[in-house]
C-alpha positions in Angstrom: 0.1 0.1 -0.2 1.8 3.1 -1.5 2.3 6.4 0.6 2.4 8.4 -2.2 0.3 7.4 -4.5 -2.6 5.9 -2.4 -5.6 5.5 -4.1 -9.0 5.1 -2.6 -10.9 1.9 -4.1 -12.7 3.3 -7.4 -16.5 3.9 -7.6 -18.6 1.4 -9.4 -22.2 2.2 -9.8 -25.0 0.4 -9.3 -26.2 -1.8 -11.9 -29.2 -1.0 -13.6 -30.7 -4.4 -14.6 -30.7 -7.5 -13.1 -27.7 -8.7 -11.5 -27.1 -12.3 -13.8 -23.9 -14.4 -13.5 -21.8 -11.7 -15.9 -22.1 -9.0 -13.5 -21.4 -11.3 -10.4 -18.1 -12.4 -12.3 -17.2 -8.6 -12.4 -18.0 -7.9 -9.0 -16.0 -10.6 -8.1 -12.9 -9.3 -9.9 -13.3 -6.2 -8.5 -13.3 -7.3 -4.9 -10.0 -9.2 -5.6 -8.9 -5.5 -7.0 -9.9 -4.3 -3.7 -8.4 -6.3 -1.1 -5.2 -4.2 -1.8 -7.0 -0.8 -1.3 -9.0 -2.1 1.4 -7.0 -2.9 4.7 -8.0 -5.7 7.4 -9.8 -4.1 9.6 -12.0 -2.6 7.2 -12.5 -5.9 5.1 -16.2 -6.6 4.6 -15.6 -9.9 7.6 -14.4 -7.4 9.2 -17.4 -5.0 9.1 -20.4 -7.7 9.4 -18.3 -9.3 12.5 -18.6 -5.8 14.6 -14.8 -5.6 14.4 -14.8 -2.0 12.6 -16.0 1.5 14.6 -17.6 4.1 13.5 -17.6 5.8 10.5 -17.1 1.8 9.5 -19.2 0.1 11.6 -21.8 -2.1 10.2 -24.7 0.3 12.0 -23.0 2.9 9.1 -22.5 0.3 6.3 -26.4 0.3 6.8 -27.0 3.9 6.4 -24.9 4.0 3.4 -26.9 1.7 1.5 -30.3 3.0 2.7 -29.7 7.2 2.3 -26.2 7.4 -0.6 -26.8 4.2 -2.0 -30.0 3.0 -1.9 -29.2 -0.7 -2.5 -29.4 -2.0 1.5 -31.5 -4.4 1.1 -28.7 -7.1 -0.3 -27.3 -6.8 3.1 -30.5 -7.3 5.0 -31.3 -10.3 3.1 -27.6 -11.5 3.9 -27.7 -11.0 7.5 -30.9 -13.0 7.7 -29.7 -15.6 5.7 -26.6 -16.2 8.3 -28.3 -15.9 11.3 -30.8 -18.5 9.7 -28.3 -21.1 8.3 -26.7 -20.8 12.1 -30.5 -21.3 13.6 -31.2 -24.2 11.2 -28.3 -25.8 12.1 -28.9 -25.7 15.4 -32.2 -27.7 14.9 -32.7 -31.5 16.1 -31.8 -33.8 13.4 -35.5 -35.0 13.0 -36.0 -31.8 11.9 -34.1 -30.9 9.3 -34.5 -34.5 7.8 -37.9 -32.6 6.6 -36.1 -30.6 4.9 -33.9 -31.9 2.7 -30.7 -30.3 1.0 -31.5 -28.4 -2.7 -30.4 -30.0 -5.8 -30.3 -27.7 -8.5 -30.2 -29.4 -11.8 -28.8 -25.9 -13.6 -25.3 -24.4 -13.3 -24.7 -22.4 -10.0 -23.5 -19.5 -10.8 -19.9 -18.3 -10.0 -19.1 -18.5 -6.4 -17.1 -15.7 -4.3 -16.3 -17.7 -1.8 -12.5 -16.8 -1.1 -11.9 -20.5 0.5 -13.7 -23.2 -2.0 -12.6 -26.6 -0.9 -13.2 -28.8 -4.1 -12.3 -32.1 -2.6 -16.3 -31.4 -1.1 -18.0 -30.9 -4.4 -20.8 -33.5 -4.8 -21.1 -35.2 -8.5 -24.3 -36.3 -9.6 -24.3 -36.8 -13.1 -26.9 -35.6 -15.3 -27.9 -33.5 -12.3 -24.6 -31.5 -12.1 -22.6 -30.3 -9.5 -23.5 -28.6 -6.7 -20.9 -26.5 -4.0 -21.3 -27.6 -0.4 -19.0 -24.6 0.3 -20.1 -21.9 2.4 -19.4 -18.7 1.8 -16.3 -17.0 3.3 -16.9 -15.9 6.8 -19.9 -18.9 8.1 -19.1 -21.5 10.6 -17.2 -24.1 10.2 -19.6 -26.6 11.8 -22.9 -24.7 9.2 -20.1 -26.6 6.6 -21.6 -30.2 7.6 -25.3 -29.4 7.4 -24.8 -28.6 3.3 -23.1 -32.7 2.8 -25.9 -34.8 4.1 -26.8 -37.6 2.1 -29.7 -36.9 0.2 -31.3 -40.0 -1.0 -31.8 -40.0 2.8 -33.5 -36.6 3.3 -35.6 -37.7 -0.3 -36.9 -41.0 1.2 -38.0 -39.2 4.9 -39.7 -36.9 2.9 -41.3 -39.2 0.7 -42.6 -40.7 4.0 -43.5 -37.6 5.4 -45.4 -36.4 2.7 -48.5 -38.5 3.1 -49.2 -37.0 6.7 -48.2 -33.0 5.4 -50.5 -30.1 5.1 -50.6 -27.1 3.2 -48.9 -24.2 4.5 -51.5 -21.9 5.3 -51.3 -17.9 5.5 -53.2 -15.7 7.6 -54.9 -13.0 5.4 -53.5 -10.3 8.2 -50.2 -10.8 7.2 -51.0 -10.3 3.7 -50.7 -5.9 2.9 -51.3 -4.1 -0.4 -47.8 -3.6 -0.9 -46.8 -7.1 0.2 -47.0 -10.5 -2.3 -49.0 -13.1 -0.7 -48.1 -17.1 -0.9 -50.3 -17.6 -3.3 -49.1 -15.0 -5.7 -45.4 -15.8 -4.8 -46.4 -19.5 -5.6 -47.5 -18.8 -9.4 -44.4 -16.7 -9.7 -42.4 -20.2 -8.9 -44.7 -22.0 -11.5 -46.6 -24.4 -8.9 -50.1 -24.6 -8.4 -49.9 -26.3 -5.2 -49.0 -25.0 -1.2 -45.5 -25.8 0.3 -45.8 -28.1 3.0 -46.4 -26.3 6.7 -44.5 -29.2 8.3 -41.2 -28.1 7.4 -39.0 -26.4 10.3 -39.3 -22.5 9.8 -41.6 -23.1 6.6 -43.7 -19.5 8.3 -40.7 -18.1 8.3 -39.2 -18.6 4.3 -42.5 -17.9 3.2 -42.1 -14.2 4.7 -38.6 -13.7 2.9 -40.1 -15.4 0.2 -42.8 -12.6 0.3 -40.6 -9.7 1.4 -37.1 -10.2 -0.5 -37.3 -12.3 -3.2 -40.9 -12.3 -5.6 -41.8 -9.7 -7.9 -43.6 -6.3 -6.5 -42.0 -7.6 -3.0 -41.1 -4.4 -0.7 -37.8 -5.2 -0.5 -37.0 -7.0 -4.0 -33.9 -8.2 -4.7 -32.4 -6.9 -7.5 -32.6 -11.2 -9.2 -32.8 -12.1 -12.7 -35.3 -14.1 -14.0 -34.2 -17.0 -13.9 -32.3 -17.2 -10.6 -35.8 -15.8 -9.1 -37.4 -18.4 -10.3 -35.3 -21.0 -9.5 -35.0 -20.1 -5.5 -38.6 -19.8 -5.5 -39.6 -23.5 -7.2 -36.6 -24.5 -4.6 -38.2 -22.6 -1.9 -41.4 -24.5 -2.5 -39.7 -28.2 -2.2 -37.7 -26.9 1.4 -36.5 -24.7 3.8 -33.0 -25.9 3.8 -30.9 -23.1 3.0 -29.0 -24.6 -0.1 -32.5 -23.4 -1.4 -31.0 -19.9 -1.1 -27.8 -20.5 -2.8 -28.6 -18.6 -6.0 -29.7 -15.4 -3.8 -26.7 -15.7 -1.5 -23.9 -16.1 -4.2 -25.9 -12.6 -5.9 -26.4 -10.7 -3.1 -22.7 -11.3 -1.9 -21.2 -10.7 -5.0 -23.4 -7.2 -5.3 -21.7 -6.5 -1.8 -18.3 -7.1 -1.9 -17.4 -6.3 -5.5 -19.8 -2.5 -5.4 -21.2 -1.7 -1.9 -18.5 -2.4 0.5 -15.9 -1.3 -1.5 -17.7 2.3 -2.5 -18.7 2.6 1.6 -15.6 2.5 2.2 -14.6 5.3 -0.5 -17.2 7.5 0.8 -16.3 6.8 4.9 -12.2 7.9 4.0 -13.6 11.4 3.3 -14.2 13.7 6.8 -16.1 16.0 5.3 -19.5 16.9 3.7 -19.6 18.5 0.0 -20.1 21.9 1.1 -17.0 21.2 3.3 -15.0 20.0 0.7 -16.0 22.6 -1.9 -15.2 24.9 0.6 -11.8 23.6 1.3 -10.9 23.4 -2.4 -11.8 26.9 -3.4 -9.3 28.0 -0.1 -6.6 25.7 -1.8 -7.2 27.2 -5.1 -6.9 30.8 -3.7 -3.7 29.8 -1.8 -2.5 28.9 -5.0 -3.6 31.9 -6.7 -2.3 33.8 -4.0 1.0 32.5 -3.9 2.0 33.1 -8.1 0.5 36.7 -7.6 3.3 37.5 -4.8 6.1 35.8 -7.2 4.9 37.6 -10.0 4.9 40.8 -8.0 8.4 40.0 -6.5 9.6 39.4 -9.7 8.7 42.3 -11.9 9.3 44.2 -8.8 13.7 45.6 -8.1 13.7 43.5 -4.6 16.4 40.7 -4.0 15.4 37.4 -5.9 15.3 35.7 -2.6 12.0 37.4 -1.4 10.1 35.4 -3.8 10.7 32.0 -1.8 7.5 33.7 0.4 5.8 32.8 -2.2 6.2 29.0 -1.3 4.4 29.0 1.9 1.1 29.9 0.4 1.6 27.3 -2.8 2.1 24.6 -0.3 -0.7 24.9 2.1 -2.4 25.5 -1.6 -1.5 22.5 -3.2 -1.5 20.5 0.0 -4.8 21.4 0.9 -6.0 20.6 -3.2 -4.5 17.0 -3.2 -6.4 16.2 0.3 -9.5 17.5 -1.1 -10.1 16.2 -4.2 -9.6 12.7 -2.1 -12.6 14.4 0.0 -10.5 15.0 2.9 -10.1 18.8 5.2 -7.1 19.1 6.2 -8.5 21.8 9.1 -10.8 18.7 10.4 -8.2 16.0 9.3 -6.0 17.5 12.4 -8.0 16.2 15.2 -8.6 13.1 13.6 -12.8 14.5 13.7 -15.4 13.9 10.9 -18.5 16.1 9.6 -22.0 14.5 11.2 -23.5 12.9 8.3 -27.5 14.5 7.7 -29.1 11.5 9.1 -27.2 11.9 12.4 -27.8 14.8 13.6 -30.4 16.0 16.2 -33.0 17.6 13.7 -35.4 15.9 16.1 -34.4 16.7 19.3 -36.5 19.4 19.1 -39.5 17.4 18.7 -38.3 15.4 22.4 -36.1 12.8 20.6 -32.9 11.6 21.3 -30.4 12.0 18.7 -29.1 8.7 16.9 -26.3 8.4 15.3 -23.0 6.0 14.5 -21.5 6.6 18.1 -24.5 5.8 20.1 -25.4 2.9 18.2 -22.2 0.7 18.8 -23.7 -1.2 20.7 -25.8 -2.5 18.8 -25.4 -6.5 18.5 -28.1 -8.4 18.1 -29.1 -7.8 14.1 -32.5 -10.7 14.1 -34.1 -9.6 17.6 -37.1 -11.8 17.2 -35.0 -14.4 15.1 -34.6 -16.4 18.0 -38.5 -17.0 18.4 -38.9 -17.5 14.6 -42.2 -15.3 14.6 -43.0 -12.0 12.5 -44.9 -9.5 11.7 -44.3 -8.4 7.8 -45.4 -4.7 9.2 -42.7 -2.9 10.8 -43.9 -3.6 15.0 -40.6 -4.9 15.7 -39.4 -4.0 18.8 -36.4 -0.5 18.1 -34.2 -2.3 20.7 -31.3 -4.9 21.2 -30.7 -7.0 23.9 -28.9 -4.3 25.3 -31.2 -1.5 24.9 -29.5 0.7 22.3 -31.7 2.0 19.6 -31.8 -0.8 16.7 -32.3 1.4 13.5 -35.8 0.3 11.1 -33.1 -0.9 8.2 -31.2 -3.8 10.5 -34.5 -5.3 11.0 -35.3 -7.9 8.4 -39.0 -7.3 7.8 -40.3 -4.0 7.1 -41.4 -1.4 5.3 -39.4 -0.9 1.7 -36.2 0.9 2.3 -36.6 4.7 2.0 -35.0 7.9 2.8 -37.5 10.7 0.9 -39.8 10.3 4.4 -37.6 11.0 6.5 -37.6 14.0 8.9 -33.9 15.2 8.6 -34.4 15.4 4.5 -36.7 18.0 4.4 -35.2 19.9 7.3 -31.4 19.7 5.8 -32.3 20.6 2.5 -33.4 24.0 4.2 -30.2 24.6 6.2 -28.1 27.5 5.4 -25.1 27.1 3.4 -23.0 28.5 5.6 -24.0 25.9 8.5 -23.2 22.6 6.3 -19.9 24.2 5.8 -19.2 24.8 9.7 -21.4 21.9 10.8 -20.9 19.8 14.4 -17.7 16.7 14.0 -17.0 13.8 16.0 -14.1 12.4 16.4 -13.4 9.4 13.6 -12.9 6.2 16.4 -11.7 3.5 13.8 -7.9 3.4 14.2 -7.5 1.8 10.4 -9.8 4.6 9.0 -7.2 7.6 10.4 -4.0 5.2 9.0 -5.3 5.5 5.4 -6.3 9.0 6.3 -3.3 10.0 7.7 -1.3 9.2 4.4 -3.6 10.4 2.0 -2.6 13.6 4.2 1.2 12.8 4.2 0.9 11.9 0.5 -0.5 15.3 0.0 2.1 16.4 1.6 4.7 15.0 -0.5 3.3 16.4 -3.3 2.9 19.7 -2.2 6.6 19.9 -1.7 7.9 18.3 -4.7 5.4 20.9 -6.6 5.9 24.0 -4.5 9.7 23.6 -4.3 9.6 23.1 -8.9 7.2 26.8 -8.7 10.0 28.7 -6.5 13.4 27.2 -8.7 11.4 28.8 -11.5 10.6 31.6 -10.0 13.7 32.5 -8.3 15.7 32.0 -11.3 14.2 34.7 -13.3 16.1 37.9 -14.0 14.6 41.4 -12.0 11.6 43.0 -13.9 12.7 46.5 -12.5 9.9 48.2 -13.3 8.9 49.4 -9.8 
């Protein structure tokens, strides 16, 4: 990681259409390239494991996806799947036998996992090959769940088929904006309901209605092929392997697009008005340096007085290079950053407590109600985790459509005076790894400033006197 030539991860736009295998491969290549630009401590796995601190915590990552990238569904589903796999693995063997591992006849998309154990691939002849390796970061004990014998599951399911009843979904769970189970079933190309005796069937049905079905509140950006295959698989089993197609797509987008963009965005310690103000000050100092040098060159004063312009050049160039990468050198001196618009206490006037990333670092239980397996499609879950800290709606598995347009802070921030935006409140940057990256960027800016300042100074000092005044 070069100090002088350190580059933030390049920005990658959100895919305009469904994410297919080609897009997944592109995200995979991007994730590999970003490994050299994103150090340990800010990696995707570290962020999801709560090893990073604000402004790079999991809560900050979710806020970025909701308010900046508008693509939070992938992370919400990914967190649910990780928790769901853990809970499914903890079930008794008698219950897990009711939901056999799903074997797809179609070829799975590119596997993003960093460590793929090829020895665990099960060759199924004409039925194709499935990969039993779980995505990187999952518990190794969970991997054993996917290597169970298929014939044993199929026999158990056949013996239990006659006793299985069709799942019945209460009309109260369906809303005008959420597809019903019958609609999801028709999308899967089936005319029969899933088996309610399978473990966690109700929860899986709700995930289908909430994330996978067409026009669902948090619809994932899936191709028609992957969506249909996943819905078809989930009608037969609640085994986590039925969701592998969706998992690989969402993980590819998170690792190859959302996470690098989030780190690039987090390095910036100032908001847009602040950075624009700093760039303006940098240009002003550079022009001031040239003005001083030109005036002294045209005068009868000693040429050594022209060295005074070097101070203005150094300040201006250093400020400009740092601001080009989104850093305000003034805030950097104290390792501070501007509060994000949604972190500010606009609602304190209404008697509510301000929520920002500093007050939410204790959020560790992402799925509070997942332990019971009972959810509500309408956003009525408890807003607090087991420690009693506030948990934002975006970190809940089931809730309303992700949107920031109706948030209280949007209108108030737009009407906020520009001068107040420039000199906004700031907080300390807690994550040490991020501070090191910022130090390297500022150090690189200072080195470039020294090089260019020396060059400009030597040129002007070498010029003859103008003797005009």
